[in-house]
C-alpha positions, 0 to 999 in steps of 0.5 A: 784717369785710367787709360783703357784700350778696347780691342774687338776681335773674332775670338776671345778665348784663353787656351793652355799657355803651353798648348800649341796655337797659331791663333793670332787672337789667342797669342795677342792676349798671351803676349800681354800676360806672359813673357818668353825666353826670347821673342820675335822682333818686328824684323823677324829675328829674335831678341831678348825676353826673359833671357838677356843673353845666350850662347849656342853650341856649334852642333846646335844642341846646347843652348845656355841662357842668362835670365833677367834678375828680379822678375816676379810672376803676378802672384809674387813668386820669383821667375827664376831658372827653376820656373823656366825649367818647369815650363820647358819640361811641361811643354815637352810632355806628350799630352801637351802642345795639342792643336787641332788633331795633333797632340804633342806638337812640342814633344816631337822637338823637346822629347829627350832634352836635358834642362840644367839650372846654374843658380837662380839665373842660369839655364842650359837646354841640351837637345837630343837632336840638333835644332838650330831653329829652336827659337821658333819654338821657344818664342811660343814657350810662355813662362807661367807661374808653377804655383799657379799651374799647380793650383789651377786644375782645369781652370784656364783663367787660373793658369794665366799667371805670367810676368808680362806687363798685364795681369788677368783681371776678368775672363768670360769665355767667348765674350771678354777678357780684361787685363790690368797693368801689373807693377813695373816691367823690364820693358818699361810702362805699358801702353795702358792701364787696362786692356779689354778684348770683346768678341765681334762675331763678324767683320761688320760687327767689329767695324761698327764697334770701331766706328761707334767708338766702342773699340779702339782697335778692331782686327780681322776687318773686311778689306772691301767694306773698309775701302767702301767707307767714306772718309772718317777722320780719326780712323786709320786702317793697316792692311797686312799679309797673313803668313798662313799658307792656303794650300791644297794638300795632295795625297802623295802616298796613293792615287794620282797625287803620287805623280810629280808630273800631275802635282806640277801640272795642277800648280801650273793650271790654276790661276791664283790671281783669279781665285783671289779676285773671285773667292776673296774679293781681291784680299790676297797675295799669290802663293808661289812656294810652300811658305809665305813670303814673310817666312825666314827662308822663303826665296824672294828671288825665286821665279813665281809660277806663271799659268801655263795651260799648255805645259799643264796639259803636257804634264797631265799626259805624261802622268797618264791623265791626258784624257782627264780624271776625277779627283776626290777632294776632302773639304772643311766648311771652315778654316779656311772659311772660304774652302767650299767656294775655293774648291768650286772655283778651282774645279771650274778652272781645271774643267777644260783639262778634263779634271773633275772633283768629287767633293766630300764636305766635313763640317766638324773641323776637329774631326777634319783635322784628325782625318788629315792627321790620319792621312785620310784625305782622299786625293787632296784636301784644303788646308791652312799651313800656319806655323811661322817657321820654315823648319817646323813646316819642313819637319811636320809636313814635308820630311818623309822620315818623320811622317809628321801629323800633316805629312801626306806621303811626299818624299824628296831626299834632296830637301831632306838632306838640306834640312838635316844640314840646316838643323845643325847650322847655327849661322843664320845667313847660311841656314837661310840660304839652305832653306831657300834651296829647299824653297826652290826645290819644292817649287820644282817638285811641289808636294801641294797646290800652292794658292794664296795668303790672305790680306787682312785689315786692322783698324784703329782710332788714331794715326800712325802711318809708320806702324806695321803689323808684326810679320807673324800677323799677331797684334803685339800689345807692347808695340801698338800704333799711336791711338787717339787720346780720347780713350775712356776711363 
């Protein structure tokens, strides 16, 4: 009997495999279809993928990989060093790696690299600048059949030819994706003969599909609705913290946000726990730094922000705003979906300090992202900072010398000096310590208002008390929970 696992999730789409995406829905599918040179382990470190071994030069510029032998793409073509080179060079194109409003995401790291092949199974990547955290990028560098790319044109489905344990069988954009197990894979037999993703537009629809047996796994469930369920044998639910940081970016290049005292005052004035309760119904964890607690380099020993209205008032006066001020807020209507309610609650919390908001709503999320990239955010904007990489967040959002897509005028020479040192520090423990120093400095002198991370809930038909979601919040189709044995043919 063919075992089919059905997954209900909010989005059912394919992107270009070399486009930069932090969408867990897309990455779950890609993780089943494609392999990468290295891949993120449950611990958060990186382990072998298509590469079985590697060395890194002392200056963190030269990475040499040994590739697995005998691996073929789903179209029968060999997956060799030339194919990997093709994919890396395609990722590095300035027109690739496009995410909302920001083309060439990977190009900013890979431009100027040299890729040499050594026979069929050896590969050396030499970077123009040191990047000790290159694996943060390579873990999303999906290796695709060059032949498929050449013949696909604009057809995203025809580009989905990898070496993963499943091959694409059917794709109806926005509705369903069907994969079928493909031959043998170096990880061993996959968990199912077929994987079928269907779209559940709302959390209620996804939960209903799970309860009716139409889905074996449902992601993005409403924690409050799950808690209200009667006991239903055969269903299990796992709560996890999404690593995306919900923040208010402050315009540090002009206006009130230039003042470090004001930025710190706002962080001391907000009540994160109250925001989580009133905006998310309790489904969140407070954010006390520029990245989530799950990020490599977050400092678990750093003291959390404590609400301190007296100190906030003192700092506002120091910044010249003792009598209050009006802040212009740029606010999207989605991503994060609760942005409008969040802004209203923050304004209510700051009212007794004399702070008022003038809100500019933007319903077009792509236009919103473009305006953020162009630094047109008024005094502050609501944002979701998603890369599961401290290095990338520092490079793209904090480093004033780079002035990246999401940088909004902040500068901190001490952080930048630590980032320079981390870039060329190959030793992982030493690099983590450097990032933890950055974390503490960015608590003392915050560029943004740190708010929270969402708590998400995944449900499945089965029982597996020990199973946990991967640290990046992506459902790993190669490490699924133990499901009930009544999966349909």
